[in-house]
C-alpha positions as CSV (number, residue, x, y, z in Angstrom):
1,M,132.6,99.8,123.5
2,L,131.8,103.5,122.9
3,I,133.6,105.0,120.5
4,K,133.8,109.0,120.0
5,L,133.5,110.4,116.6
6,N,134.3,113.7,115.2
7,D,131.7,115.8,113.2
8,R,132.6,114.1,110.2
9,A,133.4,110.8,110.9
10,V,129.5,109.4,110.6
11,K,129.6,111.1,107.2
12,D,132.9,109.2,106.2
13,V,131.8,105.7,107.6
14,T,131.7,103.5,104.8
15,Q,130.9,100.0,107.0
16,F,129.1,100.4,110.4
17,G,130.5,96.9,111.2
18,S,133.7,98.6,111.5
19,I,132.6,100.8,114.7
20,S,129.8,99.4,116.0
21,Q,127.6,96.0,116.7
22,L,124.6,97.0,115.2
23,G,123.5,93.5,114.2
24,S,122.4,92.3,110.8
25,L,119.4,91.0,109.4
26,T,118.5,87.4,108.7
27,H,115.7,86.7,106.1
28,I,113.0,84.2,107.6
29,S,110.3,84.3,105.1
30,T,108.0,86.3,102.8
31,A,104.4,86.3,102.2
32,T,102.9,87.6,99.1
33,A,99.2,89.2,99.6
34,S,96.7,88.4,96.7
35,S,93.2,89.2,97.8
36,S,94.0,87.4,101.0
37,A,91.8,87.9,104.2
38,S,95.1,88.1,106.3
39,I,98.7,87.1,106.5
40,E,99.5,85.3,109.3
41,F,103.7,84.1,110.5
42,T,103.1,81.0,112.8
43,S,106.8,79.7,112.3
44,G,110.1,81.4,112.3
45,I,109.5,83.5,115.7
46,D,111.1,81.8,118.4
47,S,114.2,82.0,120.5
48,T,116.8,82.2,117.9
49,Y,116.7,85.9,117.9
50,K,116.0,89.0,120.3
51,E,114.4,91.4,117.9
52,Y,112.3,90.3,114.9
53,V,111.1,92.9,112.1
54,F,108.2,92.7,109.8
55,Y,108.6,94.6,106.7
56,W,105.2,95.2,104.7
57,V,106.0,96.5,100.9
58,N,103.3,98.3,98.9
59,C,100.2,96.8,101.1
60,H,97.3,97.7,99.0
61,P,93.6,97.2,100.2
62,S,90.8,95.8,98.4
63,I,88.5,98.5,100.1
64,D,88.9,102.4,100.2
65,F,89.7,103.8,103.4
66,T,90.6,101.1,105.9
67,R,93.6,100.2,107.9
68,L,96.4,98.0,108.5
69,Q,96.4,95.9,111.7
70,F,98.2,93.4,113.6
71,N,97.7,91.1,116.7
72,L,100.0,88.6,118.4
73,S,99.5,84.9,119.6
74,T,101.0,82.7,122.4
75,D,99.4,79.4,120.9
76,S,100.8,79.2,117.6
77,G,98.0,81.1,115.8
78,S,95.2,79.7,117.4
79,T,93.8,83.0,118.8
80,Y,95.2,86.4,118.5
81,A,94.1,88.3,121.7
82,V,96.8,89.2,123.5
83,T,96.3,91.9,125.7
84,K,98.0,95.3,124.6
85,T,98.7,98.9,125.6
86,T,100.0,101.2,123.0
87,T,100.1,104.7,121.7
88,S,99.9,106.4,118.3
89,F,100.6,109.6,116.5
90,R,100.8,110.5,112.6
91,A,101.8,113.3,110.8
92,F,100.1,114.2,107.0
93,H,100.6,116.6,104.2
94,D,99.1,116.7,100.9
95,E,100.5,117.2,97.3
96,A,99.0,120.8,97.1
97,D,100.7,122.0,100.1
98,T,97.5,123.0,101.4
99,D,96.8,120.9,104.4
100,S,99.2,119.5,107.0
101,A,99.0,118.3,110.8
102,L,100.9,116.5,113.5
103,S,98.6,114.9,116.1
104,Y,98.3,112.5,118.8
105,E,95.5,109.7,117.7
106,T,93.5,108.8,120.8
107,G,91.4,106.9,118.5
108,N,94.1,104.5,117.4
109,D,95.6,103.6,120.7
110,L,94.7,100.5,123.1
111,A,94.4,100.3,126.9
112,Q,94.5,96.8,128.1
113,S,92.8,95.6,124.9
114,T,92.7,92.2,123.3
115,G,91.7,93.9,119.7
116,F,93.9,94.2,116.8
117,Q,96.2,97.4,116.9
118,D,95.7,99.8,113.9
119,L,99.1,100.5,112.2
120,S,98.5,102.5,109.1
121,D,96.2,105.6,108.9
122,Y,93.0,105.0,106.3
123,N,94.6,103.7,103.2
124,G,93.2,104.3,99.9
125,N,92.4,101.6,97.6
126,A,93.2,103.1,94.0
127,N,95.7,101.9,91.7
128,D,98.5,104.1,93.0
129,E,97.5,103.9,96.5
130,A,99.2,101.4,99.1
131,S,101.4,101.5,102.3
132,S,104.5,100.5,103.7
133,G,106.6,100.4,106.9
134,Y,108.1,98.3,109.4
135,L,107.3,96.4,113.2
136,H,109.9,95.7,115.1
137,L,109.3,92.8,117.7
138,F,111.5,92.6,120.8
139,N,112.3,89.5,122.5
140,P,109.0,87.7,121.9
141,S,110.4,84.3,123.6
142,S,111.0,86.1,126.7
143,T,108.8,84.3,129.3
144,T,109.8,87.3,132.1
145,F,108.9,90.5,130.5
146,V,106.2,91.7,128.5
147,K,106.8,92.0,124.7
148,H,107.6,95.6,123.3
149,F,106.9,96.7,119.7
150,I,107.3,99.7,118.0
151,A,106.2,100.3,114.0
152,N,106.2,103.3,111.3
153,I,104.1,103.1,108.2
154,N,103.5,105.5,105.5
155,S,100.3,105.4,103.3
156,V,98.6,107.0,100.8
157,Q,95.2,108.2,101.0
158,Y,92.8,110.1,98.4
159,S,95.6,109.7,95.9
160,N,97.3,112.8,97.3
161,Y,97.9,112.5,100.9
162,S,101.0,111.2,102.6
163,I,100.2,109.8,106.0
164,N,103.1,109.1,108.2
165,T,101.8,106.7,111.5
166,F,104.2,106.1,114.4
167,V,102.9,103.0,116.9
168,A,104.5,101.8,120.0
169,G,103.4,99.7,122.7
170,Y,103.6,96.4,124.3
171,G,102.1,93.0,124.7
172,N,101.1,92.5,128.3
173,T,102.1,89.0,128.5
174,T,105.1,87.1,129.7
175,S,104.2,83.9,127.7
176,A,106.2,83.5,124.6
177,I,104.9,85.3,121.3
178,D,104.9,82.5,118.6
179,A,102.7,84.1,115.8
180,V,101.6,87.2,114.4
181,K,98.6,88.5,111.9
182,F,98.2,91.1,109.9
183,Q,94.8,92.2,108.3
184,M,92.9,95.0,107.0
185,S,90.2,96.4,109.1
186,S,87.8,95.4,106.5
187,G,88.0,93.8,103.2
188,N,91.4,92.0,101.9
189,I,95.0,92.6,101.4
190,D,94.6,92.8,97.9
191,A,98.5,93.0,97.0
192,G,101.5,93.3,98.7
193,Q,104.2,91.7,100.4
194,I,105.4,91.1,104.2
195,L,108.6,90.0,104.9
196,L,110.1,88.7,108.4
197,F,113.5,89.3,109.4
198,G,115.4,88.2,112.4
199,V,118.3,90.4,113.9
200,N,121.5,88.9,114.8
């Protein structure tokens, strides 16, 4: 059903459920890092939902200048090596308002690679540096189509740079995805939480 809105309609809406079927989030699980080598979700990703969303909150690396990464599994986490093709771009700006850019990141994309996909740009490990963001995984239980995903993450670097990174791509497999693993490109996830939701 399509609804035509006037200029003020969206501004005045108090409940989106009354005008559209946007879906709602159902919390499945939360993992809390504590000097963790990785965080794995090996249950809860099945045919119950057509879309899953991972939110990570204040993920703090143990090593300076490292990236948050993820990979997919089709065998309940025994291996994480799904072939992926991806694209990535970023925008950054410093607190002093002296440096900024918007660029495609050729070094962060994958072309039919089984390696881990970078989500964040280089993240600092000072006390006030962390990253937060989300990853949408679409229809992971399909045995017909490849598995699309999109992600957006903001990280803090050198205590004075805000770096916003966008990543999108697909796992080039028609096997069901049933596990997802997050890790840093080096060192541990010193602190932070990753939450898994299903989209109704």
